[in-house]
gemmi code that builds the backbone of each chain (N, CA, C; Angstrom):
import gemmi

chains = {
    "A": [
        ("MET", (100.442, 119.564, 117.649), (100.527, 118.181, 118.155), (101.925, 117.648, 117.874)),
        ("THR", (102.570, 117.141, 118.909), (103.910, 116.601, 118.686), (103.842, 115.224, 118.035)),
        ("VAL", (104.822, 114.976, 117.231), (104.873, 113.707, 116.527), (105.908, 112.805, 117.193)),
        ("ALA", (105.469, 111.621, 117.609), (106.379, 110.664, 118.237), (106.802, 109.613, 117.233)),
        ("VAL", (108.095, 109.323, 117.237), (108.606, 108.286, 116.336), (108.605, 106.946, 117.082)),
        ("VAL", (107.834, 105.994, 116.574), (107.698, 104.687, 117.220), (108.806, 103.741, 116.763)),
        ("ALA", (109.112, 103.800, 115.489), (110.155, 102.931, 114.943), (110.777, 103.635, 113.745)),
        ("ARG", (112.033, 103.316, 113.508), (112.738, 103.958, 112.397), (113.648, 102.950, 111.720)),
        ("GLU", (113.620, 102.974, 110.415), (114.506, 102.085, 109.672), (115.144, 102.870, 108.531)),
        ("GLU", (116.432, 102.609, 108.330), (117.128, 103.308, 107.250), (117.539, 102.325, 106.169)),
        ("LEU", (117.380, 102.756, 104.946), (117.770, 101.916, 103.823), (118.593, 102.746, 102.846)),
        ("PRO", (119.754, 102.231, 102.459), (120.518, 102.946, 101.435), (119.818, 102.774, 100.079)),
        ("ILE", (119.952, 103.770, 99.241), (119.425, 103.644, 97.878), (120.607, 103.709, 96.926)),
        ("ARG", (121.051, 102.530, 96.486), (122.227, 102.476, 95.620), (121.943, 101.741, 94.329)),
        ("SER", (120.781, 101.085, 94.263), (120.483, 100.293, 93.073), (118.979, 100.205, 92.891)),
        ("GLU", (118.610, 99.637, 91.750), (117.197, 99.402, 91.467), (116.534, 98.507, 92.491)),
        ("GLU", (117.280, 97.499, 92.951), (116.702, 96.566, 93.928), (116.335, 97.300, 95.208)),
        ("ASP", (117.079, 98.360, 95.505), (116.783, 99.123, 96.715), (115.422, 99.821, 96.605)),
        ("LEU", (114.999, 100.150, 95.379), (113.673, 100.764, 95.206), (112.606, 99.781, 95.648)),
        ("VAL", (112.792, 98.520, 95.287), (111.832, 97.481, 95.684), (111.842, 97.320, 97.203)),
        ("ARG", (113.037, 97.388, 97.805), (113.132, 97.261, 99.268), (112.409, 98.392, 99.978)),
        ("VAL", (112.554, 99.602, 99.461), (111.879, 100.756, 100.067), (110.359, 100.577, 99.980)),
        ("ARG", (109.911, 100.111, 98.818), (108.481, 99.878, 98.614), (107.952, 98.828, 99.590)),
        ("ARG", (108.737, 97.758, 99.774), (108.309, 96.686, 100.686), (108.219, 97.165, 102.113)),
        ("LEU", (109.187, 97.982, 102.505), (109.174, 98.500, 103.870), (107.963, 99.422, 104.060)),
        ("ALA", (107.683, 100.240, 103.058), (106.508, 101.124, 103.137), (105.236, 100.292, 103.248)),
        ("ARG", (105.183, 99.189, 102.506), (104.001, 98.312, 102.551), (103.831, 97.724, 103.956)),
        ("ALA", (104.947, 97.255, 104.537), (104.886, 96.649, 105.871), (104.417, 97.665, 106.915)),
        ("LEU", (104.932, 98.890, 106.823), (104.546, 99.902, 107.802), (103.106, 100.356, 107.606)),
        ("ALA", (102.644, 100.391, 106.358), (101.252, 100.763, 106.093), (100.318, 99.723, 106.707)),
        ("GLN", (100.709, 98.462, 106.575), (99.886, 97.395, 107.158), (99.866, 97.502, 108.678)),
        ("ARG", (101.035, 97.744, 109.257), (101.103, 97.833, 110.718), (100.326, 99.044, 111.236)),
        ("GLY", (100.333, 100.104, 110.454), (99.637, 101.319, 110.879), (98.134, 101.273, 110.624)),
        ("GLY", (97.654, 100.188, 110.021), (96.216, 100.070, 109.776), (95.726, 100.900, 108.599)),
        ("PHE", (96.583, 101.188, 107.619), (96.173, 101.920, 106.425), (95.215, 101.058, 105.597)),
        ("ASP", (94.212, 101.680, 104.984), (93.358, 100.919, 104.074), (94.091, 100.746, 102.735)),
        ("ALA", (93.473, 99.979, 101.814), (94.143, 99.652, 100.554), (94.512, 100.911, 99.766)),
        ("PHE", (93.650, 101.914, 99.790), (93.891, 103.137, 99.021), (95.067, 103.932, 99.605)),
        ("ALA", (95.040, 104.112, 100.920), (96.125, 104.861, 101.568), (97.441, 104.104, 101.433)),
        ("SER", (97.340, 102.789, 101.515), (98.524, 101.956, 101.409), (99.152, 102.052, 100.009)),
        ("ALA", (98.305, 102.010, 98.981), (98.807, 102.134, 97.605), (99.431, 103.513, 97.398)),
        ("ALA", (98.802, 104.535, 97.973), (99.337, 105.894, 97.844), (100.711, 105.982, 98.490)),
        ("LEU", (100.840, 105.397, 99.673), (102.118, 105.447, 100.392), (103.219, 104.698, 99.638)),
        ("MET", (102.879, 103.501, 99.157), (103.879, 102.711, 98.435), (104.307, 103.401, 97.138)),
        ("THR", (103.337, 103.999, 96.466), (103.655, 104.686, 95.215), (104.539, 105.898, 95.498)),
        ("ALA", (104.195, 106.644, 96.544), (105.017, 107.802, 96.922), (106.438, 107.340, 97.247)),
        ("ALA", (106.551, 106.230, 97.975), (107.871, 105.698, 98.334), (108.666, 105.349, 97.085)),
        ("SER", (107.979, 104.729, 96.139), (108.625, 104.306, 94.911), (109.105, 105.502, 94.085)),
        ("GLU", (108.239, 106.505, 93.962), (108.597, 107.700, 93.177), (109.782, 108.436, 93.803)),
        ("MET", (109.729, 108.597, 95.124), (110.790, 109.360, 95.784), (112.114, 108.591, 95.784)),
        ("ALA", (112.022, 107.273, 95.974), (113.249, 106.467, 95.959), (113.876, 106.515, 94.567)),
        ("ARG", (113.032, 106.479, 93.536), (113.565, 106.557, 92.180), (114.216, 107.907, 91.932)),
        ("ASN", (113.596, 108.937, 92.463), (114.150, 110.277, 92.328), (115.546, 110.354, 92.965)),
        ("THR", (115.653, 109.774, 94.173), (116.937, 109.767, 94.885), (117.995, 109.005, 94.090)),
        ("TRP", (117.566, 107.915, 93.499), (118.510, 107.066, 92.773), (118.919, 107.683, 91.439)),
        ("GLN", (117.910, 108.101, 90.652), (118.205, 108.547, 89.289), (118.738, 109.976, 89.221)),
        ("HIS", (118.122, 110.865, 89.991), (118.523, 112.272, 89.889), (119.546, 112.666, 90.950)),
        ("GLY", (119.493, 111.948, 92.082), (120.421, 112.294, 93.157), (121.673, 111.435, 93.161)),
        ("GLY", (121.703, 110.434, 92.275), (122.862, 109.547, 92.233), (122.940, 108.615, 93.436)),
        ("GLY", (121.786, 108.339, 94.037), (121.741, 107.462, 95.211), (121.691, 108.276, 96.487)),
        ("GLY", (121.386, 107.605, 97.572), (121.284, 108.323, 98.843), (120.743, 107.422, 99.926)),
        ("LEU", (119.951, 108.036, 100.806), (119.463, 107.294, 101.958), (117.975, 107.541, 102.165)),
        ("ALA", (117.252, 106.458, 102.471), (115.838, 106.596, 102.831), (115.690, 106.259, 104.309)),
        ("ALA", (114.964, 107.089, 105.032), (114.632, 106.784, 106.429), (113.118, 106.692, 106.503)),
        ("ILE", (112.643, 105.539, 106.932), (111.194, 105.343, 106.987), (110.787, 105.137, 108.433)),
        ("GLU", (109.849, 105.961, 108.904), (109.495, 105.954, 110.319), (108.011, 105.718, 110.530)),
        ("GLU", (107.743, 104.955, 111.572), (106.379, 104.781, 112.025), (106.154, 105.899, 113.043)),
        ("VAL", (105.165, 106.741, 112.819), (104.955, 107.887, 113.723), (103.528, 107.898, 114.287)),
        ("ARG", (103.359, 108.605, 115.399), (102.049, 108.784, 116.041), (101.925, 110.256, 116.424)),
        ("ASP", (100.733, 110.802, 116.290), (100.579, 112.176, 116.767), (99.570, 112.257, 117.914)),
        ("GLY", (99.302, 111.112, 118.535), (98.356, 111.101, 119.653), (96.989, 110.618, 119.218)),
        ("ARG", (96.592, 110.999, 117.990), (95.286, 110.577, 117.492), (95.409, 109.535, 116.394)),
        ("ARG", (96.458, 109.692, 115.590), (96.553, 108.854, 114.391), (97.915, 108.195, 114.289)),
        ("ALA", (97.921, 107.137, 113.479), (99.194, 106.518, 113.130), (99.593, 107.066, 111.765)),
        ("GLY", (100.873, 107.095, 111.513), (101.325, 107.594, 110.219), (102.670, 107.007, 109.839)),
        ("VAL", (103.063, 107.300, 108.621), (104.387, 106.884, 108.150), (105.073, 108.127, 107.591)),
        ("ARG", (106.271, 108.366, 108.070), (107.060, 109.499, 107.569), (108.276, 108.949, 106.837)),
        ("MET", (108.512, 109.461, 105.647), (109.631, 108.960, 104.845), (110.524, 110.134, 104.439)),
        ("THR", (111.809, 109.957, 104.690), (112.779, 111.001, 104.330), (113.747, 110.437, 103.295)),
        ("PHE", (113.920, 111.157, 102.211), (114.832, 110.722, 101.152), (115.892, 111.806, 100.983)),
        ("ALA", (117.140, 111.426, 101.169), (118.205, 112.422, 101.093), (119.294, 111.970, 100.127)),
        ("ASP", (119.726, 112.894, 99.296), (120.859, 112.597, 98.417), (121.815, 113.783, 98.396)),
        ("ARG", (123.007, 113.543, 97.885), (123.997, 114.618, 97.738), (124.262, 114.865, 96.256)),
        ("GLY", (123.199, 114.796, 95.505), (123.311, 114.984, 94.062), (123.331, 116.453, 93.661)),
        ("PRO", (123.016, 116.724, 92.405), (123.138, 118.085, 91.864), (122.030, 119.038, 92.313)),
        ("GLY", (121.002, 118.522, 93.006), (119.868, 119.387, 93.348), (118.919, 119.499, 92.166)),
        ("ILE", (117.769, 120.110, 92.406), (116.778, 120.251, 91.341), (116.707, 121.732, 90.952)),
        ("PRO", (117.263, 122.076, 89.782), (117.395, 123.488, 89.415), (116.054, 124.190, 89.209)),
        ("ASP", (115.102, 123.499, 88.617), (113.849, 124.159, 88.270), (112.707, 123.590, 89.098)),
        ("LEU", (112.841, 123.747, 90.414), (111.915, 123.101, 91.345), (110.455, 123.506, 91.116)),
        ("GLU", (110.232, 124.801, 90.883), (108.862, 125.279, 90.697), (108.161, 124.518, 89.579)),
        ("ARG", (108.868, 124.384, 88.476), (108.261, 123.722, 87.326), (108.040, 122.238, 87.603)),
        ("VAL", (109.007, 121.647, 88.285), (108.894, 120.222, 88.613), (107.676, 119.989, 89.507)),
        ("LEU", (107.485, 120.871, 90.489), (106.365, 120.700, 91.419), (105.022, 120.956, 90.746)),
        ("ARG", (105.010, 121.743, 89.701), (103.767, 121.969, 88.966), (103.429, 120.784, 88.063)),
        ("GLY", (104.356, 119.858, 87.949), (104.105, 118.722, 87.069), (104.847, 118.921, 85.777)),
        ("GLY", (105.271, 120.164, 85.583), (106.125, 120.626, 84.497), (106.126, 119.775, 83.244)),
        ("TYR", (107.226, 119.798, 82.584), (107.385, 118.911, 81.446), (108.107, 117.709, 81.984)),
        ("SER", (107.390, 116.602, 82.104), (108.101, 115.476, 82.697), (109.109, 114.941, 81.698)),
        ("THR", (110.277, 114.702, 82.224), (111.362, 114.204, 81.392), (111.162, 112.718, 81.162)),
        ("ALA", (112.031, 112.153, 80.399), (111.942, 110.717, 80.105), (111.956, 109.905, 81.388)),
        ("SER", (112.637, 110.417, 82.383), (112.735, 109.664, 83.629), (111.645, 110.068, 84.617)),
        ("SER", (110.681, 110.842, 84.141), (109.455, 111.121, 84.876), (109.624, 111.855, 86.204)),
        ("LEU", (110.624, 112.714, 86.292), (110.816, 113.484, 87.518), (109.590, 114.348, 87.792)),
        ("GLY", (109.073, 115.007, 86.752), (107.966, 115.942, 86.934), (106.732, 115.292, 87.506)),
        ("LEU", (106.250, 114.290, 86.837), (105.021, 113.633, 87.269), (105.214, 112.913, 88.600)),
        ("GLY", (106.367, 112.321, 88.786), (106.640, 111.601, 90.027), (106.576, 112.527, 91.226)),
        ("MET", (107.154, 113.708, 91.078), (107.234, 114.653, 92.192), (105.892, 115.330, 92.454)),
        ("SER", (105.275, 115.867, 91.394), (104.003, 116.578, 91.583), (102.914, 115.584, 91.980)),
        ("GLY", (103.001, 114.361, 91.443), (102.018, 113.340, 91.772), (102.145, 112.890, 93.225)),
        ("THR", (103.384, 112.717, 93.669), (103.621, 112.294, 95.045), (103.030, 113.298, 96.026)),
        ("ARG", (103.170, 114.564, 95.703), (102.635, 115.619, 96.550), (101.129, 115.466, 96.764)),
        ("ARG", (100.449, 114.970, 95.732), (98.999, 114.804, 95.838), (98.617, 113.532, 96.588)),
        ("LEU", (99.579, 112.640, 96.781), (99.266, 111.362, 97.425), (99.472, 111.374, 98.931)),
        ("VAL", (100.222, 112.349, 99.417), (100.579, 112.349, 100.845), (99.942, 113.537, 101.559)),
        ("ASP", (99.994, 113.525, 102.884), (99.388, 114.621, 103.657), (100.365, 115.774, 103.863)),
        ("GLU", (101.637, 115.435, 103.990), (102.642, 116.487, 104.178), (103.807, 116.229, 103.233)),
        ("PHE", (104.299, 117.303, 102.629), (105.381, 117.186, 101.649), (106.318, 118.372, 101.838)),
        ("ALA", (107.575, 118.101, 102.121), (108.545, 119.187, 102.261), (109.788, 118.846, 101.463)),
        ("ILE", (110.337, 119.842, 100.812), (111.532, 119.583, 100.009), (112.566, 120.682, 100.234)),
        ("ASP", (113.803, 120.233, 100.349), (114.916, 121.169, 100.477), (115.938, 120.756, 99.431)),
        ("THR", (116.151, 121.623, 98.454), (117.102, 121.264, 97.403), (118.071, 122.424, 97.190)),
        ("ARG", (119.357, 122.087, 97.119), (120.388, 123.116, 96.929), (121.285, 122.721, 95.761)),
        ("PRO", (121.498, 123.654, 94.851), (122.324, 123.346, 93.686), (123.711, 122.854, 94.121)),
        ("GLY", (124.102, 121.709, 93.609), (125.421, 121.177, 93.893), (125.565, 120.512, 95.250)),
        ("GLU", (124.537, 120.586, 96.091), (124.664, 120.012, 97.437), (123.751, 118.827, 97.669)),
        ("GLY", (122.580, 118.846, 97.036), (121.702, 117.703, 97.207), (120.260, 118.082, 97.487)),
        ("THR", (119.459, 117.056, 97.678), (118.029, 117.231, 97.867), (117.549, 116.354, 99.021)),
        ("THR", (116.709, 116.927, 99.872), (116.064, 116.139, 100.923), (114.559, 116.346, 100.821)),
        ("ILE", (113.843, 115.236, 100.779), (112.386, 115.311, 100.680), (111.788, 114.546, 101.857)),
        ("VAL", (110.837, 115.162, 102.538), (110.166, 114.494, 103.657), (108.671, 114.436, 103.368)),
        ("VAL", (108.114, 113.242, 103.358), (106.670, 113.106, 103.143), (106.058, 112.325, 104.308)),
        ("THR", (104.828, 112.686, 104.661), (104.129, 111.976, 105.732), (102.721, 111.642, 105.279)),
        ("LYS", (102.298, 110.457, 105.608), (100.913, 110.077, 105.348), (100.309, 109.529, 106.632)),
        ("TRP", (99.096, 110.003, 106.942), (98.408, 109.604, 108.176), (97.225, 108.704, 107.852)),
        ("THR", (96.858, 107.880, 108.820), (95.630, 107.092, 108.659), (94.444, 108.048, 108.729)),
        ("ARG", (93.376, 107.649, 108.065), (92.162, 108.476, 108.136), (91.393, 108.117, 109.396)),
        ("ARG", (90.862, 109.112, 110.040), (90.063, 108.832, 111.237), (88.677, 109.375, 111.054)),
    ],
    "B": [
        ("MET", (116.979, 86.615, 88.213), (116.184, 87.358, 87.231), (114.773, 86.774, 87.179)),
        ("THR", (113.801, 87.628, 87.400), (112.422, 87.165, 87.376), (111.831, 87.429, 86.003)),
        ("ALA", (111.545, 86.366, 85.270), (110.912, 86.562, 83.977), (109.409, 86.379, 84.139)),
        ("ILE", (108.647, 87.147, 83.410), (107.196, 87.026, 83.463), (106.749, 86.150, 82.293)),
        ("PRO", (106.095, 85.002, 82.580), (105.713, 84.089, 81.499), (104.698, 84.729, 80.547)),
        ("ILE", (104.911, 84.466, 79.264), (103.985, 84.972, 78.250), (103.369, 83.759, 77.544)),
        ("LEU", (102.049, 83.627, 77.606), (101.372, 82.480, 77.009), (100.710, 82.894, 75.703)),
        ("ARG", (100.573, 81.902, 74.819), (99.893, 82.206, 73.570), (98.572, 81.444, 73.513)),
        ("LEU", (97.527, 82.153, 73.170), (96.209, 81.537, 73.049), (95.652, 82.002, 71.705)),
        ("GLY", (95.770, 81.140, 70.694), (95.333, 81.540, 69.359), (96.145, 82.731, 68.887)),
        ("ASN", (95.431, 83.790, 68.590), (96.061, 84.990, 68.060), (96.483, 85.997, 69.127)),
        ("VAL", (96.307, 85.575, 70.386), (96.500, 86.521, 71.484), (97.630, 86.069, 72.408)),
        ("LEU", (98.426, 87.017, 72.845), (99.453, 86.734, 73.858), (98.927, 87.186, 75.218)),
        ("LEU", (99.129, 86.346, 76.221), (98.649, 86.639, 77.568), (99.815, 86.707, 78.539)),
        ("ALA", (99.809, 87.737, 79.376), (100.838, 87.815, 80.412), (100.195, 88.342, 81.690)),
        ("ALA", (100.443, 87.655, 82.777), (99.934, 88.111, 84.072), (101.125, 88.539, 84.923)),
        ("VAL", (101.080, 89.787, 85.364), (102.200, 90.317, 86.143), (101.888, 90.149, 87.622)),
        ("HIS", (102.721, 89.412, 88.315), (102.507, 89.218, 89.749), (103.686, 89.694, 90.575)),
        ("VAL", (104.858, 89.702, 89.949), (106.036, 90.087, 90.713), (106.059, 91.596, 90.909)),
        ("ASP", (106.682, 92.001, 91.987), (106.896, 93.417, 92.243), (107.883, 93.904, 91.176)),
        ("LEU", (107.393, 94.676, 90.229), (108.208, 95.046, 89.073), (109.283, 96.055, 89.440)),
        ("ASP", (110.523, 95.680, 89.252), (111.518, 96.743, 89.331), (111.807, 97.190, 87.897)),
        ("ASP", (112.597, 98.222, 87.763), (112.710, 98.869, 86.460), (113.219, 97.947, 85.364)),
        ("SER", (114.247, 97.162, 85.696), (114.817, 96.347, 84.623), (113.897, 95.187, 84.265)),
        ("VAL", (113.149, 94.668, 85.252), (112.182, 93.607, 84.953), (111.086, 94.168, 84.037)),
        ("ALA", (110.629, 95.381, 84.336), (109.586, 96.010, 83.521), (110.071, 96.209, 82.085)),
        ("GLU", (111.314, 96.663, 81.951), (111.850, 96.897, 80.609), (112.044, 95.595, 79.837)),
        ("ARG", (112.516, 94.582, 80.553), (112.717, 93.304, 79.874), (111.392, 92.691, 79.451)),
        ("PHE", (110.396, 92.854, 80.308), (109.047, 92.374, 80.021), (108.542, 93.022, 78.722)),
        ("GLN", (108.767, 94.326, 78.598), (108.359, 95.043, 77.390), (109.044, 94.470, 76.149)),
        ("GLU", (110.353, 94.268, 76.263), (111.090, 93.728, 75.117), (110.646, 92.316, 74.773)),
        ("ASP", (110.413, 91.507, 75.823), (109.947, 90.132, 75.602), (108.618, 90.124, 74.854)),
        ("LEU", (107.699, 90.981, 75.292), (106.378, 91.023, 74.662), (106.480, 91.404, 73.187)),
        ("LEU", (107.274, 92.432, 72.904), (107.404, 92.881, 71.519), (108.064, 91.800, 70.658)),
        ("GLY", (109.057, 91.143, 71.248), (109.731, 90.056, 70.535), (108.777, 88.918, 70.217)),
        ("ARG", (107.898, 88.607, 71.182), (106.943, 87.525, 70.966), (105.896, 87.888, 69.913)),
        ("ILE", (105.520, 89.165, 69.861), (104.578, 89.595, 68.816), (105.197, 89.328, 67.451)),
        ("GLU", (106.469, 89.705, 67.325), (107.152, 89.509, 66.053), (107.222, 88.030, 65.693)),
        ("LYS", (107.596, 87.212, 66.692), (107.790, 85.792, 66.445), (106.489, 85.060, 66.121)),
        ("THR", (105.428, 85.407, 66.851), (104.175, 84.651, 66.724), (103.187, 85.273, 65.757)),
        ("GLY", (103.389, 86.534, 65.430), (102.423, 87.221, 64.586), (101.093, 87.456, 65.292)),
        ("ALA", (101.132, 87.500, 66.628), (99.904, 87.711, 67.398), (99.293, 89.073, 67.077)),
        ("HIS", (97.941, 89.113, 67.084), (97.255, 90.377, 66.819), (96.832, 91.093, 68.083)),
        ("GLY", (96.886, 90.340, 69.183), (96.411, 90.935, 70.440), (97.358, 90.637, 71.594)),
        ("LEU", (97.341, 91.556, 72.567), (98.203, 91.449, 73.737), (97.336, 91.735, 74.951)),
        ("LEU", (97.259, 90.767, 75.857), (96.457, 90.980, 77.053), (97.383, 90.973, 78.268)),
        ("ILE", (97.417, 92.077, 78.981), (98.296, 92.180, 80.147), (97.431, 92.290, 81.401)),
        ("ASP", (97.550, 91.291, 82.258), (96.758, 91.247, 83.490), (97.600, 91.787, 84.648)),
        ("ILE", (97.150, 92.888, 85.247), (97.927, 93.461, 86.351), (97.161, 93.379, 87.672)),
        ("SER", (96.233, 92.411, 87.764), (95.455, 92.280, 89.009), (96.351, 91.868, 90.190)),
        ("GLY", (97.537, 91.348, 89.889), (98.453, 90.948, 90.954), (99.298, 92.095, 91.500)),
        ("LEU", (99.170, 93.279, 90.923), (100.008, 94.393, 91.371), (99.262, 95.304, 92.338)),
        ("ASP", (99.827, 95.505, 93.533), (99.183, 96.437, 94.475), (99.841, 97.814, 94.427)),
        ("VAL", (100.873, 97.940, 93.607), (101.452, 99.265, 93.384), (101.939, 99.372, 91.939)),
        ("VAL", (101.520, 100.445, 91.284), (101.984, 100.751, 89.928), (102.398, 102.219, 89.959)),
        ("ASP", (103.699, 102.457, 89.957), (104.129, 103.854, 90.004), (104.182, 104.421, 88.586)),
        ("THR", (104.541, 105.701, 88.458), (104.464, 106.335, 87.131), (105.447, 105.694, 86.152)),
        ("TYR", (106.540, 105.153, 86.684), (107.501, 104.513, 85.787), (106.908, 103.253, 85.153)),
        ("VAL", (106.357, 102.394, 85.992), (105.777, 101.146, 85.495), (104.550, 101.446, 84.613)),
        ("ALA", (103.748, 102.428, 85.031), (102.575, 102.802, 84.224), (103.019, 103.248, 82.831)),
        ("ARG", (104.119, 103.997, 82.800), (104.624, 104.469, 81.518), (105.142, 103.321, 80.657)),
        ("VAL", (105.841, 102.387, 81.281), (106.334, 101.234, 80.527), (105.152, 100.454, 79.935)),
        ("LEU", (104.094, 100.272, 80.728), (102.919, 99.533, 80.237), (102.234, 100.291, 79.096)),
        ("ALA", (102.063, 101.594, 79.282), (101.408, 102.402, 78.242), (102.246, 102.415, 76.966)),
        ("ASP", (103.553, 102.556, 77.130), (104.445, 102.563, 75.967), (104.423, 101.226, 75.232)),
        ("THR", (104.328, 100.155, 76.013), (104.269, 98.827, 75.399), (103.065, 98.736, 74.473)),
        ("GLY", (101.919, 99.274, 74.955), (100.717, 99.280, 74.126), (100.920, 100.059, 72.834)),
        ("LYS", (101.603, 101.196, 72.946), (101.852, 102.024, 71.752), (102.788, 101.317, 70.781)),
        ("MET", (103.813, 100.695, 71.336), (104.781, 99.995, 70.481), (104.117, 98.824, 69.777)),
        ("ALA", (103.303, 98.079, 70.549), (102.604, 96.933, 69.963), (101.685, 97.410, 68.839)),
        ("ARG", (101.047, 98.556, 69.065), (100.144, 99.084, 68.030), (100.903, 99.418, 66.753)),
        ("LEU", (102.099, 99.983, 66.929), (102.923, 100.291, 65.753), (103.264, 99.024, 64.980)),
        ("MET", (103.400, 97.930, 65.732), (103.726, 96.665, 65.081), (102.492, 95.999, 64.487)),
        ("GLY", (101.321, 96.482, 64.860), (100.097, 95.914, 64.307), (99.293, 95.065, 65.277)),
        ("ALA", (99.615, 95.136, 66.556), (98.873, 94.360, 67.557), (98.146, 95.298, 68.524)),
        ("ARG", (97.035, 94.811, 69.012), (96.220, 95.619, 69.909), (96.436, 95.155, 71.349)),
        ("THR", (96.544, 96.093, 72.281), (96.822, 95.739, 73.674), (95.647, 96.102, 74.572)),
        ("VAL", (95.281, 95.197, 75.456), (94.275, 95.507, 76.472), (94.883, 95.217, 77.849)),
        ("LEU", (94.803, 96.208, 78.715), (95.311, 96.089, 80.079), (94.124, 95.721, 80.961)),
        ("VAL", (94.229, 94.638, 81.701), (93.068, 94.218, 82.495), (93.405, 94.039, 83.974)),
        ("GLY", (92.356, 94.161, 84.793), (92.467, 93.812, 86.205), (93.117, 94.844, 87.104)),
        ("MET", (93.157, 96.094, 86.666), (93.770, 97.092, 87.545), (92.937, 97.228, 88.818)),
        ("ARG", (93.605, 97.143, 89.951), (92.907, 97.241, 91.233), (92.415, 98.669, 91.464)),
        ("PRO", (91.322, 98.806, 92.229), (90.759, 100.141, 92.465), (91.759, 101.116, 93.078)),
        ("GLU", (92.556, 100.635, 94.032), (93.486, 101.561, 94.695), (94.615, 101.992, 93.760)),
        ("VAL", (94.945, 101.117, 92.804), (95.985, 101.469, 91.832), (95.435, 102.509, 90.848)),
        ("ALA", (94.191, 102.296, 90.388), (93.555, 103.250, 89.479), (93.430, 104.612, 90.157)),
        ("ALA", (92.996, 104.605, 91.417), (92.816, 105.860, 92.150), (94.140, 106.595, 92.300)),
        ("THR", (95.187, 105.847, 92.612), (96.494, 106.466, 92.812), (97.019, 107.102, 91.525)),
        ("LEU", (96.906, 106.397, 90.418), (97.421, 106.931, 89.149), (96.664, 108.192, 88.730)),
        ("VAL", (95.343, 108.166, 88.890), (94.555, 109.342, 88.491), (94.858, 110.527, 89.404)),
        ("ARG", (94.988, 110.252, 90.699), (95.316, 111.342, 91.631), (96.674, 111.957, 91.319)),
        ("MET", (97.584, 111.149, 90.810), (98.903, 111.678, 90.469), (98.888, 112.470, 89.169)),
        ("GLY", (97.805, 112.343, 88.426), (97.727, 113.057, 87.158), (98.275, 112.269, 85.988)),
        ("PHE", (98.370, 110.948, 86.163), (98.878, 110.132, 85.061), (97.804, 109.995, 83.991)),
        ("GLY", (98.115, 110.392, 82.782), (97.152, 110.331, 81.695), (96.965, 108.908, 81.224)),
        ("VAL", (95.711, 108.477, 81.104), (95.466, 107.094, 80.686), (94.988, 107.039, 79.239)),
        ("GLU", (95.125, 108.150, 78.539), (94.695, 108.183, 77.149), (95.492, 107.166, 76.338)),
        ("GLY", (94.812, 106.521, 75.434), (95.536, 105.623, 74.531), (95.751, 104.227, 75.083)),
        ("ILE", (95.334, 103.999, 76.333), (95.469, 102.644, 76.882), (94.081, 102.018, 76.924)),
        ("GLU", (93.941, 100.894, 76.221), (92.657, 100.210, 76.253), (92.626, 99.306, 77.490)),
        ("THR", (91.512, 99.317, 78.203), (91.434, 98.539, 79.438), (90.151, 97.722, 79.485)),
        ("ALA", (90.158, 96.698, 80.340), (88.958, 95.915, 80.605), (89.002, 95.457, 82.048)),
        ("LEU", (87.836, 95.114, 82.572), (87.737, 94.733, 83.983), (88.579, 93.512, 84.328)),
        ("ASP", (88.469, 92.487, 83.501), (89.216, 91.264, 83.812), (89.668, 90.576, 82.523)),
        ("ALA", (90.338, 89.451, 82.690), (90.926, 88.747, 81.548), (89.847, 88.254, 80.568)),
        ("ASP", (88.705, 87.795, 81.096), (87.609, 87.331, 80.232), (87.171, 88.431, 79.276)),
        ("GLU", (86.940, 89.597, 79.869), (86.463, 90.718, 79.066), (87.526, 91.180, 78.067)),
        ("GLY", (88.767, 91.202, 78.529), (89.856, 91.609, 77.656), (90.014, 90.668, 76.467)),
        ("LEU", (89.876, 89.398, 76.764), (90.007, 88.389, 75.716), (88.868, 88.517, 74.701)),
        ("ALA", (87.673, 88.817, 75.193), (86.522, 89.006, 74.298), (86.784, 90.170, 73.345)),
        ("ILE", (87.351, 91.244, 73.880), (87.674, 92.406, 73.040), (88.691, 92.006, 71.969)),
        ("LEU", (89.729, 91.286, 72.408), (90.819, 90.965, 71.489), (90.445, 89.905, 70.453)),
        ("THR", (89.660, 88.927, 70.848), (89.318, 87.886, 69.878), (88.302, 88.432, 68.884)),
        ("GLY", (87.455, 89.341, 69.347), (86.547, 90.026, 68.426), (87.343, 90.824, 67.412)),
        ("ALA", (88.415, 91.470, 67.925), (89.214, 92.343, 67.069), (90.084, 91.554, 66.100)),
        ("SER", (90.514, 90.361, 66.544), (91.465, 89.639, 65.700), (90.758, 88.795, 64.635)),
        ("ALA", (89.417, 88.722, 64.713), (88.676, 87.949, 63.709), (88.405, 88.818, 62.483)),
        ("ARG", (89.490, 89.439, 62.016), (89.315, 90.339, 60.882), (89.329, 89.582, 59.584)),
    ],
}
model = gemmi.Model(1)
for chain_id, residues in chains.items():
    chain = gemmi.Chain(chain_id)
    for i, (resn, *xyz) in enumerate(residues, 1):
        res = gemmi.Residue()
        res.name, res.seqid = resn, gemmi.SeqId(i, " ")
        for name, pos in zip(("N", "CA", "C"), xyz):
            atom = gemmi.Atom()
            atom.name, atom.element = name, gemmi.Element(name[0])
            atom.pos, atom.b_iso = gemmi.Position(*pos), 0.0
            res.add_atom(atom)
        chain.add_residue(res)
    model.add_chain(chain)
structure = gemmi.Structure()
structure.add_model(model)
structure.setup_entities()
C-alpha cells in the first residue's frame, strides 16, 4: 500500500523549547488524525523521546512531522535527523541496554514499542536518522 | 519561566503539574520541592499529574528521583492522578515504577500522607 503525505512540517531541534514544540505538533496531528487518547499519548511520548535523542546525543538536528494516509488509515510519520556522532552500540541501545543518565536506552527501546514502524540509520561520525510511524486503529 | 506553585497544607506539600514540562522546568520543580521540604519540615509530598497528557521517560525519571530524594530527606512522596494513557505508555516502554508510591487522586494521596505524618 502506498503512503500518501497529506501535510508536512519541519521543525529544527536546537534547544529544549524545541522538544516542547515537537510534542505540540505531534499532539495537533494526532488530534487531526482521529487518534484516541492512548495512541495520542504514545505518539507524543515517542516524539518527545526521539526529539530529546536528536538534541542530546545528536547535538541538534531536524524533525519532519507528516500527516500520512495509506488508503485505509490515517497516520503520523516522524523523521528525526542529526549529524552527530552516531550511536556506536545500537544493538544494546535497542534492547533497552543499560540506560545512561540521559536515558538513551529506555527512550529508544521504549519508543520502538509505542509505534507501528521504526527504522534507524546510524553511522559513526556522520549522524543518525530515525523514522517512526503510528497509524490509527481500525 | 514557568514555575509550578507549591502549596503547604499542614505537614504536607502539594503541587499540581499542569504545564507541559520541559527539561529545565522539571529540574527546577525538583529543586524547588526539595528546598521547600527543608524550609518547611514537611513530612509528605503530594504531586498531582492529572494535568499531564504526556510523561516521557525523562520526566518520569525526574518525578521518581524526586520521590527518592525526598525520602532521603525524611519525607514521603505520593504521585497522584496519572491518566490511563500515560500509565499505559510508561509501562509499554518498560519504565520501572518500583519505589514510587501512587494514589488515584489528591484526596486519596492526602489520606495516605496525613495518616503517615501523624507519627
